[in-house]
Phi, psi and omega in degrees: 000125181273137182270156178296155179268143176247141175294145178220140176300339180297338179255010177292138175259009180061034174228114187305314182299312182291317178299318178297321178294320177297321178298319180292322176299322177296317178300314181296320178294318178298324176300316178294320178300313179301316180291329180286339180273000178227177181271073178272148180284157186296331179295318179294317179296314180300318178298318179295317178296318179298317178298319178298315180297313181299314181293322179298319178300316178298313180299313181299318178301311180298316181295316181295322176296318178297316181293324177295318181296331180259014176055045178296122187291340181256025183303315182297319176297319180296316178299319181297318176301317179298314181298319179295321178297311180301317180298313182295314181290324176299320177295320175301315180302312182299317180296321178293315181295325179277004180061025175276343181207159170249176178285098183270171176301329179300314180294311182297315179300315178302311182300313182295310181297316181297312182299313180294315179294317184294315182287327184272344180241292185299314183288322179293338178297331181266356186308313184286351175279344185277354184299000000 
């Protein structure tokens, strides 16, 4: 059983909008964790995954615009990470909607690990460019 993620100042990028979006992504991920730990129907899970994908796209767009404005040198790599995440989660969504999969530990583990790694490493890498 995977435990919920908690926000930490250690992953703050010192930008209120981005930090607030990261907090919301954590909430959405925790929602999926909660549903995976109980017998939720696939429509509810699919809806939660879909909401996560939509919100993530908005967040990635906002983050990429901010990074472009501050001339972040690793922007293209960062965008590529975002695209790969969207592709993987979109595929999970399709599998759940097509009833080929349920929200398995694999999906939850991927989401948790990606979110924690991305916010604590990739996102913190641009923190000092935002000054």
